[in-house]
C-alpha positions as CSV (number, residue, x, y, z in Angstrom):
1,M,62.6,181.9,42.3
2,T,64.9,178.9,41.8
3,D,66.1,177.9,38.4
4,K,64.5,174.6,37.3
5,K,67.8,173.4,35.9
6,R,69.7,174.6,39.0
7,P,67.2,174.0,41.8
8,H,69.8,173.9,44.5
9,S,72.9,175.7,43.2
10,S,70.8,178.8,42.3
11,Q,70.0,179.2,46.0
12,I,73.7,179.3,46.7
13,V,75.1,181.6,44.0
14,D,72.3,183.8,42.5
15,G,71.7,187.4,43.5
16,Y,73.8,190.2,44.9
17,E,73.4,188.9,48.4
18,R,75.2,185.7,47.4
19,A,78.4,187.5,46.3
20,P,80.4,186.0,49.3
21,S,79.5,182.5,48.0
22,R,80.7,183.4,44.5
23,A,83.8,184.9,45.9
24,M,84.7,181.7,47.5
25,L,84.2,179.8,44.3
26,H,86.3,182.0,42.0
27,P,89.6,180.6,43.4
28,L,88.3,177.1,42.7
29,G,88.2,177.9,38.9
30,F,84.7,179.2,38.6
31,K,84.2,181.8,35.8
32,D,81.3,184.2,35.7
33,E,79.4,182.0,33.2
34,D,79.8,178.9,35.4
35,F,77.4,180.4,37.9
36,Q,74.6,179.9,35.4
37,K,75.4,176.2,34.9
38,P,74.0,173.3,36.9
39,Q,76.5,172.3,39.5
40,I,77.2,168.5,39.6
41,G,79.0,167.0,42.6
42,V,81.4,164.2,41.6
43,A,82.0,162.0,44.7
44,S,85.3,160.2,44.4
45,T,86.1,157.3,46.7
46,W,89.8,157.6,45.8
47,N,92.6,156.9,48.2
48,M,95.8,155.0,48.5
49,V,94.4,152.7,51.2
50,T,93.4,149.9,48.8
51,P,94.0,148.9,45.1
52,C,90.2,148.9,44.7
53,N,90.1,152.7,44.7
54,M,93.6,153.8,43.8
55,H,92.6,154.8,40.2
56,I,89.2,156.5,40.9
57,N,90.4,160.1,40.9
58,Q,91.5,159.6,37.3
59,L,88.0,158.3,36.5
60,A,86.5,161.2,38.2
61,Q,88.2,163.6,35.8
62,Y,86.5,161.8,32.9
63,A,83.1,162.2,34.7
64,I,83.9,166.0,35.0
65,R,84.8,166.2,31.4
66,G,81.4,164.6,30.5
67,I,79.6,167.1,32.7
68,E,81.4,170.1,31.4
69,E,81.2,169.2,27.7
70,N,77.4,169.0,28.2
71,G,76.8,172.3,29.8
72,G,77.3,171.6,33.5
73,K,80.0,172.5,36.1
74,G,81.6,169.5,37.8
75,I,82.9,169.8,41.3
76,L,85.1,167.0,42.7
77,F,84.9,166.0,46.3
78,H,86.0,162.9,48.3
79,T,84.8,160.4,50.8
80,I,86.5,157.7,52.7
81,T,87.2,154.1,51.9
82,I,88.6,151.3,54.0
83,S,90.0,148.0,52.9
84,D,88.3,144.8,54.0
85,G,91.0,142.7,52.4
86,I,93.7,144.3,54.6
87,S,91.8,144.5,57.8
88,M,90.1,141.1,57.5
89,G,90.5,139.0,60.7
90,T,91.6,141.9,62.9
91,E,89.9,144.3,65.3
92,G,90.1,146.9,62.5
93,M,87.5,145.0,60.4
94,K,84.9,146.2,62.8
95,Y,85.0,149.6,61.0
96,S,84.1,148.0,57.6
97,L,80.3,148.0,57.7
98,V,80.5,151.2,59.7
99,S,82.2,152.9,56.8
100,R,79.1,152.4,54.6
101,E,77.2,154.7,57.0
102,V,80.1,157.2,57.1
103,I,80.3,157.3,53.3
104,A,76.5,157.9,53.0
105,D,76.6,160.6,55.7
106,S,79.6,162.4,54.1
107,I,78.2,162.5,50.6
108,E,74.8,163.7,51.9
109,T,76.6,166.3,54.0
110,V,78.7,167.8,51.1
111,M,75.8,167.7,48.6
112,G,73.3,169.2,51.1
113,C,75.7,171.9,52.3
114,Q,77.1,173.0,48.9
115,G,73.8,172.9,47.0
116,Y,74.8,170.7,44.1
117,D,72.0,170.0,41.6
118,G,73.1,166.4,40.7
119,L,75.6,163.8,41.6
120,V,77.9,161.3,40.0
121,A,79.4,158.9,42.5
122,I,82.3,156.6,41.7
123,G,82.8,153.6,44.0
124,G,85.4,150.9,43.8
125,C,85.0,148.7,46.9
126,D,82.0,147.0,48.3
127,K,81.0,149.3,51.2
128,N,81.3,152.6,49.2
129,M,78.8,151.3,46.6
130,P,75.8,150.9,48.8
131,G,77.0,154.0,50.8
132,C,76.8,156.0,47.6
133,L,73.3,154.7,46.8
134,I,72.0,155.3,50.3
135,A,73.2,159.0,50.0
136,M,71.5,159.2,46.5
137,A,68.2,158.0,48.0
138,R,68.3,160.4,50.9
139,L,69.1,163.4,48.7
140,N,66.8,162.4,45.8
141,R,68.6,164.6,43.4
142,P,69.4,163.4,39.8
143,A,72.3,160.9,40.2
144,V,74.3,158.3,38.4
145,F,76.5,155.7,40.0
146,V,79.7,154.5,38.3
147,Y,81.5,151.3,39.3
148,G,85.2,151.8,39.4
149,G,85.7,148.4,37.7
150,T,87.1,145.0,38.5
151,I,90.7,144.0,38.8
152,L,92.3,141.7,36.4
153,P,93.4,138.2,37.7
154,G,96.8,137.7,39.0
155,S,98.7,134.5,38.0
156,C,101.1,131.9,39.4
157,G,102.2,129.6,36.6
158,D,99.0,128.6,34.8
159,R,96.8,129.3,37.8
160,K,94.7,132.5,38.0
161,L,94.7,134.2,41.4
162,D,92.8,136.7,43.4
163,I,92.7,137.9,47.0
164,V,90.7,134.8,48.1
165,S,93.5,132.6,46.7
166,V,95.8,134.2,49.3
167,F,93.4,133.7,52.2
168,E,92.9,130.0,51.2
169,A,96.7,129.6,50.8
170,V,97.0,130.6,54.5
171,G,94.9,127.6,55.4
172,A,96.9,125.4,53.1
173,R,100.1,126.5,54.7
174,A,98.7,125.8,58.2
175,N,97.9,122.3,56.9
176,D,101.5,121.9,55.5
177,Q,100.1,121.5,51.9
178,I,102.4,124.4,50.7
179,D,105.6,125.9,52.1
180,D,106.5,129.5,52.9
181,A,108.0,130.1,49.5
182,A,104.8,129.0,47.7
183,L,102.7,131.2,50.0
184,H,104.9,134.1,49.3
185,E,104.7,133.6,45.6
186,I,100.8,133.5,45.7
187,E,100.9,136.6,48.0
188,S,103.1,138.5,45.6
189,Q,101.2,137.7,42.4
190,A,97.6,137.8,43.4
191,I,96.8,141.5,43.0
192,P,98.3,142.9,39.8
193,G,96.9,146.4,39.9
194,P,93.9,148.7,40.4
195,G,90.3,147.4,40.7
196,A,87.9,145.6,43.0
197,C,88.2,141.9,43.9
198,G,88.0,139.8,40.7
199,G,85.3,137.1,41.4
200,M,81.6,137.5,42.0
201,Y,82.5,138.8,45.4
202,T,80.7,141.7,47.1
203,A,82.1,144.5,44.9
204,N,81.1,142.9,41.6
205,T,77.9,141.6,43.1
206,M,76.8,145.1,44.2
207,A,77.9,146.7,40.9
208,S,75.7,144.2,39.1
209,A,72.8,144.8,41.5
210,I,73.1,148.6,41.0
211,E,73.1,148.2,37.2
212,A,70.0,145.9,37.4
213,L,68.5,148.5,39.8
214,G,68.8,151.1,37.0
215,M,71.2,153.4,38.8
216,S,74.2,152.9,36.6
217,L,74.6,153.0,32.8
218,P,74.2,149.7,30.9
219,G,77.5,147.8,31.0
220,S,79.0,149.7,34.0
221,S,79.2,146.7,36.2
222,A,81.3,144.6,33.8
223,Q,84.3,146.7,32.8
224,A,87.9,146.4,33.9
225,A,89.1,149.2,36.2
226,V,91.8,150.2,33.8
227,S,90.2,150.2,30.4
228,P,89.0,152.7,27.7
229,E,85.5,151.3,28.3
230,K,85.6,152.5,32.0
231,Q,86.8,155.9,31.0
232,Q,83.9,156.2,28.5
233,D,81.5,155.0,31.2
234,C,82.5,157.9,33.4
235,E,82.2,160.5,30.6
236,R,78.7,159.1,29.7
237,A,77.7,159.3,33.3
238,G,78.6,163.0,33.4
239,E,76.4,163.5,30.3
240,A,73.6,161.3,31.7
241,V,73.2,163.2,35.0
242,L,72.5,166.4,33.1
243,R,69.8,164.6,31.0
244,L,68.3,163.4,34.2
245,L,68.2,166.9,35.5
246,E,66.3,168.0,32.4
247,L,63.9,165.1,32.8
248,D,63.5,165.8,36.5
249,L,64.1,162.0,37.0
250,K,65.3,161.3,40.5
251,P,66.7,158.2,42.3
252,R,63.5,157.4,44.1
253,D,61.7,157.4,40.7
254,I,64.1,154.7,39.6
255,M,64.7,152.7,42.8
256,T,61.2,151.3,43.2
257,R,60.1,148.0,44.7
258,Q,60.1,146.4,41.3
259,A,63.6,147.7,40.6
260,F,64.8,146.1,43.8
261,E,63.2,142.9,42.8
262,N,65.2,143.1,39.5
263,A,68.4,143.6,41.5
264,I,67.7,140.6,43.7
265,T,67.0,138.5,40.6
266,V,70.3,139.4,39.0
267,V,72.2,138.8,42.2
268,I,70.8,135.3,42.4
269,A,71.4,134.4,38.8
270,L,75.1,135.5,39.2
271,G,75.6,133.5,42.4
272,G,76.4,136.8,44.2
273,S,77.5,137.7,47.7
274,T,75.4,137.3,50.9
275,N,76.3,141.0,51.6
276,A,73.8,141.9,48.8
277,V,71.0,141.0,51.2
278,L,72.3,143.4,53.8
279,H,73.0,146.2,51.4
280,L,69.8,146.0,49.3
281,L,67.7,146.0,52.5
282,A,69.6,149.1,53.6
283,M,69.3,150.9,50.2
284,A,65.5,150.1,50.1
285,E,65.1,151.5,53.6
286,A,66.7,154.7,52.5
287,C,64.3,154.9,49.6
288,G,61.3,154.2,51.8
289,V,60.7,151.0,49.8
290,P,59.3,148.0,51.8
291,L,61.7,145.1,51.4
292,S,62.3,142.1,53.7
293,L,64.1,138.8,54.0
294,D,60.9,137.1,52.8
295,D,61.3,138.8,49.5
296,F,64.6,137.1,48.9
297,T,62.9,133.7,49.6
298,R,59.9,134.5,47.3
299,I,62.1,135.6,44.4
300,G,64.7,132.9,45.1
301,R,62.1,130.1,44.5
302,Q,61.8,131.2,40.9
303,V,65.3,132.3,39.9
304,P,68.1,129.8,39.1
305,V,71.8,130.3,39.6
306,L,73.3,130.5,36.1
307,A,76.8,132.0,36.5
308,D,79.9,129.7,37.0
309,L,81.8,132.4,38.8
310,K,84.2,132.4,41.8
311,P,84.1,131.9,44.7
312,S,82.2,128.6,44.2
313,G,82.6,128.5,40.4
314,R,85.5,128.5,38.0
315,Y,85.6,132.0,36.3
316,H,86.6,135.5,37.2
317,M,84.7,138.8,36.4
318,A,87.3,139.5,33.6
319,D,86.1,136.3,31.9
320,L,82.5,137.5,32.0
321,I,83.5,140.9,30.6
322,E,85.0,139.1,27.6
323,I,81.6,137.5,26.6
324,G,79.5,140.7,27.1
325,G,79.1,141.2,30.9
326,I,75.6,141.0,32.5
327,Q,73.5,142.6,29.7
328,P,72.9,139.4,27.8
329,L,72.0,137.6,31.1
330,M,69.5,140.4,31.9
331,K,68.0,140.1,28.4
332,T,67.6,136.3,29.0
333,L,65.9,136.9,32.4
334,L,63.7,139.6,30.9
335,D,62.6,137.4,28.0
336,A,61.8,134.7,30.6
337,G,59.5,137.0,32.5
338,L,61.9,137.2,35.5
339,L,62.6,140.9,35.3
340,H,60.3,144.0,35.4
341,G,61.0,145.6,32.0
342,D,59.0,148.8,32.6
343,C,61.3,150.0,35.4
344,L,63.0,153.4,34.6
345,T,66.8,153.7,34.6
346,V,69.4,156.5,34.5
347,T,69.4,156.4,30.7
348,G,65.9,157.9,30.9
349,K,64.6,154.8,29.2
350,T,63.1,151.6,30.7
351,L,65.1,148.5,31.4
352,A,63.3,146.8,28.5
353,E,64.3,149.6,26.1
354,N,67.9,149.4,27.2
355,L,68.0,145.7,26.6
356,A,66.1,145.7,23.3
357,D,69.1,145.3,21.0
358,V,71.4,143.3,23.3
359,A,72.9,140.3,21.5
360,P,73.1,136.9,23.2
361,Y,76.3,135.4,24.6
362,P,78.6,133.9,22.0
363,E,78.1,130.2,21.2
364,G,80.2,127.8,23.2
365,Q,80.8,129.9,26.2
366,D,80.1,128.1,29.6
367,I,80.4,130.9,32.0
368,I,76.6,131.7,32.0
369,R,74.4,128.6,31.7
370,P,71.1,128.5,29.9
371,L,67.9,128.7,31.9
372,D,67.1,125.0,31.2
373,N,70.5,123.9,32.5
374,P,71.2,125.9,35.6
375,I,73.9,125.4,38.2
376,K,71.2,125.4,40.8
377,K,67.5,125.5,40.1
378,D,66.8,128.1,42.8
379,S,68.6,130.7,44.8
380,H,71.9,130.0,46.6
381,L,70.9,132.8,49.0
382,V,68.8,130.8,51.4
383,I,66.9,132.6,54.2
384,L,66.8,130.3,57.3
385,K,64.6,130.6,60.3
386,G,64.0,128.4,63.3
387,N,64.7,128.4,67.0
388,L,68.3,129.5,66.5
389,A,67.3,132.4,64.2
390,P,63.7,133.5,65.0
391,E,64.1,136.7,62.9
392,G,66.1,135.1,60.1
393,A,69.6,134.2,58.9
394,V,71.3,134.2,55.5
395,A,73.0,131.0,54.2
396,K,75.0,130.8,51.0
397,I,74.3,127.3,49.7
398,S,75.7,126.6,46.2
399,G,74.6,123.0,46.4
400,K,78.2,121.7,46.1
401,E,78.5,121.5,49.8
402,G,75.2,119.7,50.2
403,L,71.8,120.9,51.4
404,R,71.8,119.7,55.0
405,F,74.3,119.6,57.7
406,T,74.0,118.3,61.3
407,G,76.9,118.6,63.7
408,S,78.2,119.3,67.1
409,A,78.6,122.9,68.2
410,R,82.1,124.2,68.8
411,V,81.6,127.7,70.3
412,F,83.8,130.8,70.0
413,E,83.2,134.2,71.4
414,C,85.0,136.0,68.7
415,E,86.5,135.5,65.2
416,E,90.2,135.5,66.3
417,E,89.7,132.6,68.7
418,A,87.9,130.6,66.0
419,L,90.6,131.2,63.4
420,Q,93.3,129.9,65.7
421,R,91.4,126.8,66.6
422,I,90.8,126.0,62.9
423,L,94.4,126.5,62.1
424,D,95.8,124.5,65.0
425,G,93.5,121.5,64.3
426,T,91.1,121.9,67.2
427,V,88.2,122.1,64.8
428,Q,87.4,118.6,63.5
429,K,85.2,117.0,60.9
430,G,81.5,117.1,62.0
431,D,81.8,120.4,63.9
432,V,79.5,123.3,63.5
433,I,81.7,126.3,64.3
434,V,79.7,128.9,66.2
435,I,81.1,132.5,66.2
436,R,79.0,134.9,68.2
437,Y,79.1,138.5,69.6
438,E,80.1,139.6,66.1
439,G,76.7,141.2,65.1
440,P,76.1,144.9,64.3
441,K,75.8,145.8,68.0
442,G,77.9,143.0,69.6
443,G,81.0,143.4,67.5
444,P,80.2,146.1,67.0
445,G,80.4,146.3,63.3
446,M,79.4,142.8,62.0
447,R,82.8,141.7,60.8
448,E,83.2,139.5,57.7
449,M,84.4,135.9,58.4
450,L,86.6,135.4,55.4
451,S,89.7,134.4,57.4
452,P,88.1,131.5,59.3
453,T,86.0,130.3,56.2
454,S,89.1,130.4,54.0
455,A,91.1,128.6,56.7
456,V,88.4,125.9,56.7
457,M,88.7,125.5,52.9
458,G,92.5,125.6,53.1
459,K,92.5,122.9,55.7
460,G,90.4,120.7,53.4
461,L,87.3,120.8,55.6
462,G,85.0,122.6,53.3
463,K,82.5,119.7,53.1
464,D,83.1,118.4,56.6
465,V,82.3,121.4,58.9
466,A,79.8,124.2,58.9
467,L,80.1,127.7,60.3
468,I,77.4,129.9,61.7
469,T,77.6,133.4,63.1
470,D,75.8,136.6,63.8
471,G,78.5,138.3,61.8
472,R,78.6,138.2,58.1
473,F,80.7,136.9,55.2
474,S,82.9,138.2,52.5
475,G,81.7,137.7,49.0
476,G,84.7,135.5,48.7
477,T,83.4,133.0,51.2
478,H,82.2,129.6,50.2
479,G,81.4,126.4,52.0
480,F,78.5,125.5,54.4
481,V,78.1,128.9,56.1
482,V,75.2,130.8,57.7
483,G,75.5,134.4,58.8
484,H,73.4,137.4,59.8
485,I,71.7,135.3,62.5
486,T,69.1,137.5,64.2
487,P,68.4,138.4,66.9
488,E,72.2,138.6,67.4
489,A,73.8,137.2,70.5
490,Y,74.5,140.6,72.1
491,V,70.8,141.4,72.3
492,G,69.9,138.0,73.8
493,G,69.3,136.0,70.6
494,P,69.4,132.2,71.1
495,L,72.9,132.1,69.6
496,A,74.0,133.5,72.9
497,I,73.1,130.3,74.9
498,V,74.6,127.6,72.6
499,K,77.1,125.4,74.4
500,D,80.0,123.2,73.1
501,G,78.5,119.8,72.1
502,D,75.0,121.0,71.4
503,T,73.6,119.5,68.2
504,I,72.7,122.0,65.4
505,T,71.1,121.3,62.0
506,I,71.2,123.6,59.0
507,D,68.6,122.5,56.4
508,A,68.5,124.5,53.1
509,E,65.5,122.6,51.9
510,T,63.2,123.2,54.9
511,R,65.0,126.6,55.4
512,E,65.6,125.9,59.0
513,L,68.4,126.6,61.5
514,R,67.7,124.4,64.5
515,L,69.3,124.0,67.9
516,H,68.3,120.5,69.2
517,L,67.1,121.6,72.6
518,S,63.6,121.7,74.0
519,D,61.9,125.1,74.2
520,E,62.0,124.8,78.0
521,E,65.8,124.3,78.0
522,I,66.3,127.3,75.6
523,Q,64.2,129.5,77.8
524,A,66.0,128.4,81.0
525,R,69.4,129.2,79.4
526,L,68.1,132.6,78.2
527,A,66.9,133.4,81.7
528,R,70.4,132.7,83.1
529,W,72.2,134.7,80.3
530,R,73.6,138.1,81.1
531,K,74.4,140.7,78.5
532,P,78.1,141.3,78.1
533,A,79.6,144.8,78.8
534,P,79.9,146.9,75.6
535,R,83.3,146.6,73.9
536,Y,83.4,150.3,73.1
537,T,81.8,153.2,75.0
538,R,83.3,156.2,73.1
539,G,83.9,157.0,69.4
540,I,82.3,155.9,66.2
541,L,82.0,152.2,67.1
542,A,80.1,153.1,70.2
543,K,77.8,155.5,68.3
544,Y,77.2,152.8,65.7
545,A,76.3,150.2,68.2
546,A,73.9,152.6,69.9
547,L,72.1,153.4,66.6
548,V,72.3,150.4,64.3
549,S,69.3,148.3,63.5
550,S,69.2,144.5,63.2
551,A,70.9,142.8,60.3
552,S,67.5,141.5,59.2
553,E,66.6,145.2,58.6
554,G,69.9,146.1,56.7
555,A,71.9,147.2,59.7
556,V,71.1,150.9,59.1
557,T,71.7,153.7,61.6
558,D,68.8,156.0,60.8
559,K,65.8,153.7,61.2
560,D,63.0,154.9,63.4
561,L,65.0,158.0,64.5
562,A,61.8,160.0,64.9
563,D,61.0,157.8,67.9
564,K,64.3,158.6,69.5
565,L,64.2,162.3,69.0
């Protein structure tokens, strides 16, 4: 018989025949009485690879304190993290999206093997957050996610800085708008300490989405990485997971279709990253929840963009924290009927119950607009279809760059080539930059295009050129950009047959991505096209390319595996 409070760990440590297991745990600090406590795994994404995660082991100790002060036994273990900001624009960036799957697999592996009864996972950078949630969905054991917190802005004189400031400064240097000394000053001052990128980039977007989803405690998404509030968040998470164990409330009870709709709504209102589309699709797939690109279109027609946050806005996450984070925004959306208030959360209460006593934002703030005066009346995440993206693509259209762009294709077979041609002036006003063979299979790994999009902005071409790709974008990207084009070029999508000089139209109002060729010419070109040789035939990138699904399905590696076994 298993213990209801210890459904998994009791199978590992109870009974005389499990003496060897207990013997292995004694050197780890287990006392005899600890074997009768629920065992809670604490997944730390700490390492010294990136400032986003350099502080997370300290936070993990607070989570363990919260567990052990409330009758559980906390056990720390680790998973990997890579740095997008460091690897961006290089071959190494191909491992970025792959790391989401490695993180999910490794957490599932440790939890499943060791028989932990619950999980607290602490993530600081954008891929380890959905990775943690995918693992939680697969395991379906009581779990709480904790966001490691945002970085504080850097500064150069009176100007606030973040990592995107540095990428855009590279473009400005290439355009001789600043000199080497100015670039070095920006580089040296942009990242002042621990925490994830400071705008409404992918990390803060996903943290907000996960809070709206109900899988982190109220307020977790809007706390500085180094703060008493974040330490308390971790302690409360340790307490909360034990309460979830008593309630037998599991991740798939919380991560319902309605909860995912709440997450999409909050991402739109915040003007969040295009990566949220990819990650929410992947998380829903792990939960067995039907979610598609069409859901983003349906919800996006009703939900306005309200947050004036970077990259397209003026403010940093630290500014949003000062006025109350996302809770007052969620209360506003709930009162307007735009959120499902009856969704359960990791507090054991519904979303509406969590928000019942939340005060509105202070008078005079202009970071979050009122519903009757939005930045954009509908979603900035625009799902495009058309003869260049039959299965869909994701555009990030803030409205500042316009709603329609027609231009002449300038085609590049990889990101590096495009970046050089932007920096050296080859790319001109009126061009549609086409970067292909960067999709999940073709890259492989679906690199983010922050280097070329930042170079475009730095060169002063943000309103004069567009960029389309079967790769994806950093949350820091802004401008007229379209990513996640499916089918990707490597599997014979129409992007593969675009030539220099072809006319392309991006229309956010009709939601169309159009190549101005006849159907007959497109089919003739596709008939002549030949699939390129794979770039990797061994190792993790090759395994990923062999297993990964389309970006329109979340780029997951375990979809329809039963058909392949």
